[in-house]
N, C-alpha and C positions, 0 to 999 in steps of 0.2 A: 674046482674052486683056486688051487694055488695057479692052473693055468692063466684063469681069470684075473687073478691077483697080479700076476707078473706082467700082463697085457695092460692093464690100467697103469701101474706103476710105470711101464716103457711109455705107455701115450702120454703120462703127465710129465715126464722127464723129458719127453721129446717137446710138448707144448712148453715146457719151463724154459727149454732151451730156445724156443724162437722168441719167447717173450722176453727172455734175457737180450736177446740179438737187439729188437727193435728197441729196448728200454736203453739198452747201452747206447745206440745209436742216438737215442732222444736226448740221453743225458749228456753224451759226448757233444751233441751240437749245441745242446743249450749251454754247456760249459763253455765252448768257443765263443758263443755269443755273448755270455756273461763277460769272459775276459777281454773281449775286444771293447765292448759298450762300457764296462767298467772304467775303461781307461778314457772313453770319450766323453761320459756323462758324470757330472757332480752326483754325490751322494743327495743331494738335495733334489735334483732331478729326478733320480731314481725313485725318491720318496713320493714325488708327486705321481708316478705312475703307479706306485704301491698303493696310493689311495684310490685310484680308478679300478685297479684290479680287486681291492677290498670291497668295492661297492659290486662289483660283477660278481664275484664269489657270493657275497649274501645273497642276491636276487636267484643266482642260479642253484643256490642250496635250498632257499625257501620254496623254489618251484620244482625241485627235485622229484620226479616221479618214480625213478629207479626201475623204469621199464624194461631196460637191457638184465636187470637181475632176474626179473619176474618171467622175461623169455626164456633165460637158460635153466630157471628151476621148474618150468611145467614140464610134465611127463611127455606131455605130446603138444606139439605146436604147430599150428595151422598157418595157411597162408593170411586168413583173416587176422590171426593175431599179429602177425607181422606188420601187415598194412595199417592196422588199428594203433599199433604202438608208433608208427611213422606219423600218423595225423596229430596223435597226442604230443610228441616232440615237437612238431612244427607249430602248434598253438601255444606250447610251453616258450619255445624261441622268440615269438612276436610279443607275449606277455613280457618277457625279461626285458627285451629291447626297449619297447614302449616306455615301461616304468624308470627303466634305468636313464633314458634320455630325458624324461621328465623330472627325474628326482636330482640330476646332476647338480644344480645350484644349491640345493638343500645340503647335499653330502659335502660338497665343496664348502660350505659355511659353516659345516659341523667341525670339520679339521682346520677351518680357518686358512683354507689354500686357496684363493679365488682362480688361481692359473689351473688347476684340475679340472674346472668345468668341461671345457672343450675336449679333453682326453676321455672324459667319462662317457662324453656324447657319442664321441666316434667308437668307443670301444663297445658300446651299445649294438654295434653291427654286428659283431662276432657271434653272438648267441642265435641272432636271427637266422644266419647263414648256417653256422654248424648244425643246427637241428635238422637240417634238410638231408644229412648222411643217410645213406641206405641202411637201414635197420637189418638187412640179411645177414649182416657180419655174425649176428648171433647164431646161425646155423653153424657157422664152423666153430665157434665157441664152444658150443654145445659137445661137439665132437673133438674138443680139445685139438683142434686145427688151427694154429695161430700163424702159419706161414703166408697166408693173404693179408692177416692184420700187420704183420711184420713189413711187407711190402708198402702197405699204405701207410702207417705211422713213419715209414723211412722217407717216403716223398714229401710226407707233411712237415716233417722235421727239416728236411734240406730248403723247403720253400721259407720257413720261418727263420731259419739262421740267415739266410741270404738276404732276404728282404729287411730283417731286422738289423744286420749290421750295414747295409747300403744305405737305408734311410738314415741310420744314425750318424755315419759319415757324412751324408749329405746336409742333415738339418742340425747335427749337433745338439738335439733335444730330445725329450720323450716321445717324439713322432716315430722314431725308428722303432720303438717298443710298441707302439699302437699298430703300426704297419705289421708288423713280425705276427701280433695276434690276430688281425683280419686277414691277412694272406694265409696264415696257417688253416684258418676255418675255411675259405674258399677250396684250399687244396685238398682238404678232409673230405668235402662233399665231392667233389669232381671224382678224385680218386676212388671213392666206395662206388659210384656208381659204374666205373670204368672196370674193377676189379671184382665187385661181387654179381652174384645173379641178378638177372632183371627183376626189378620190383613191380608186381602186379597192382597197379593203380585200381582201387574199388572204394565203393562207401565204408567207413568205419562200421564195425559191428560193436552195438551197443553192449552184448552179454560179454564179448571180450573184453572190451575196456572196462567195465565193472570188475571182471575176474582179475584182470591185469594190476588194476590200481588197488583191489583189494590187498593183493599180495605185499604190494610197494607202500601201503599204508606205515606199517610199523617202520619200514626202513626211511620212509620220508621223514617220520619224527626223529629217526636217529640221525638223518642226515641234517636237519636244523640244529639239533644239539650239537652235532660234532662241528657243525661251522661255528658255533658259538664258542665251543672250546676251541677249535683250530684257529680261529681267526678273531677271537675275543682279545687275545693279548697282542695282536697287531693293532687293533682298535683302541686300546688302552694305551699303547705306547705312541700311536699318531696324535692321539688327543693330549697326552699330558707331556709327552717329550718332544714331538714337533716331526717334521718330515725326514730330516737327516737322521736322527735316530732311529726313525722307523725303517728307513733304507738299511742302516747298520744292523738293525736286528733281523730284518727278513731275509738279507744276504747271510747273515750267520746261520738262520735258519735252512736257509736253501743248501749251503755247504755242508752242514752236519747232518742233514737227512738225504744226502746223496746215496750213502751205502745203505743204512738202516733201512729208510722206507721204500727205497728201491728194491731192495732184497726182499723185504717181506710183501711189496706190493707186487711183485712177479708172481712169488709162492701163491699169495691170495688169488690172482687171477687165474693162475694153472689149475690149483686144487679145487677151487668152488665147481666147476663143472665135473671134475673128478668125483668130488663127494657127492654131488645131488646124482651121478649117476649110479651111488652105490648106497644110497640113502635107507633102503631097507634092509640092508645088510649090516648089522651092528659090528660085529665082530671084525670085519674089514674094515669099517670105518674108523674104528677105534686105533687098528694098526697104521692106516694111512695116516692118519692126523698125528699120531706120537712121531712117525718119522719126519713129518713135515714139521714139525714144531720145533724136534732137535736139531735138525739141519738148519733151519732157519734163524733159530737163536744163536747156534755155534758160529755161523758165517758173519752174523751182524755184529756179535761181540767181539771178534776177532779185528774185524774192519774198522769199527768204532774206536777200540782202544788206539789202533792206528793214527786216526784223525785227532784223539786226543793228543797222543804224543807229539805229532807232526805239526800241530795246529797253526805255526807261525809261518813255515815256509809254505804249507798249502794256501793260507791266506795271501800271501805275498805272490804266489803262483797264479792263483785264479782271480783275485780281486786286483792287487796291486798294493803298494804301500799307504795309499790315502783310505785304505779299509782297514789297516791294523787294529782298529778300535774294536772290530767284531771279535778277536780272539777270546776274552772270558765269557762271553755268551755262546759262543760256537762251542767251547768246551762242554759247558753244562748242557746245550740242547743236545749234544750228542749222547749224553746219558739219556736224555728222553727216547732218543730213537732206539736205544737197547731196550728199555721198558716197554714201550710200545710194540716192538715184535710179538711179543706174547697176545696181546689182544687182537693183531692184525691176523695172526694164524687162526686164532679162535674164530673170527668173524665167519669164514667160508663155511664151517662145519655146522655152526649155529644157524646160518640161512639154509644150509642144504636140509636140515631137520626141522624147517618150516617153523623155527622159534625166533623171527627177528625182534621180538618184544625184549629179549635179554640184551642185545647190542643197544636198543633205545634207552633202557633202563640204565645200562653201564655208562652210557654217552651222559644221562642226567646227572649221575653220582660224580662224572669228572666235570662237569659244569659248574656244579655247588662247590666242589674244591677249588675249582681255578676262580669263580666269583668271590670267595672268601679271600685267596692269596692274591689274586694279581695286581690289585690297586694299591695295598699297602707296600708290596714288595717293590713294584716297580716306583712308587713316589719315592721309596728310600734308597733302593739300590740301581735305579735305573735299569737299563735293557738284561742285565745280570739278575736281577731281582724277577724281572718278567720271565725269563728261562726258567729259574728254580719254581716259580709258581707252576709253570707248564709239566715240569718234572713231578711235582707234587698231585698235580691234577690227575695224571695216569698211574702213579704209583699207589696212591692210598686206595683207590677203588679197586684194585686188582685182586684183593679177597673174594669180593662179589662175583668177580668173573670167574675165578678158580673154582668156587663154590658149585655155581650154575653149570660149568662145564663138566665135573664129575657127576652132578645129577644127570645132566643130558646123555652122559655115556655109560652111564651105569647097566 
């Protein structure tokens, strides 16, 4: 048992190293892209693109199947499961694209930003393309082997950065950001079929589809609630304060979340397959969870404090002097990242033990708190008030999550 535990720990650490590598490349690439484009575009232009991505994220969330999570959790994975998952993803991509294209004028009208229509319609291509990606990547995720994913994501990131910067320099408009999104989707699909095993094309299996979607049902509800929590603040800011303040808020969120969400995101991706592989061994599961929790919170806390202390030089370095207005919101949102790390680490073990309903209920409590706080705080204190509403939405429901975790691991 001790040897198995050590092997699992070693595999998880190795997986975390590869995940950290490709996430670091993605973040550094995104940082380079942001540093350059933030000096080319105005905050208002960033805000127009922000509206387009809000709309895309909304539809992607409401159509989320969480099929990848279901494939990883399954005790036995068949070729039929993988093929069926691919078809489900393709149908989902076309639905998102068509709805987003048709809804673009209404979305633009809601935010009182007519210039956003064409960008929203072009962004609609991205989900259609990306959902053709080879789902056999999940065979490697199940085995905690993220080496190929590191290569795939590195290629995608490089294409996104090059295309985004090049088109931004050429057009001096949000078209550079749109081109980055579409080029990244194309690179992701092409790379997945080059790097992953050949996908066997056959008719989808109805029984497999029902089984996969059954598991993801609760996670789908959680995804919708999470969107309303994670993007509801952006919607309120865009509606009440306009596109320039939306750009300030979104970039403050982006900078503040670089360490916290990426550290916890890497941990979550690495430990979910590990937890799933030992889901029947409660004592090992508890030990693995505690190690992951303490390590993640410790690192997140240390790095987040650094961002709070050095907010001004970081803003000048990453975004430039025209973005200094983000600093007050940036500091508050960094606190949110610290609190969020607890819930992010809890998610994988909850899913591994087949209790996704807990995640959905926690997301519902977060949404209730946000709905109560976000409008009055934003109206009174601007994006700083929005930031505090986000902190409260994660902090206040934490006792529920802690109680459920204790019951689950008892």
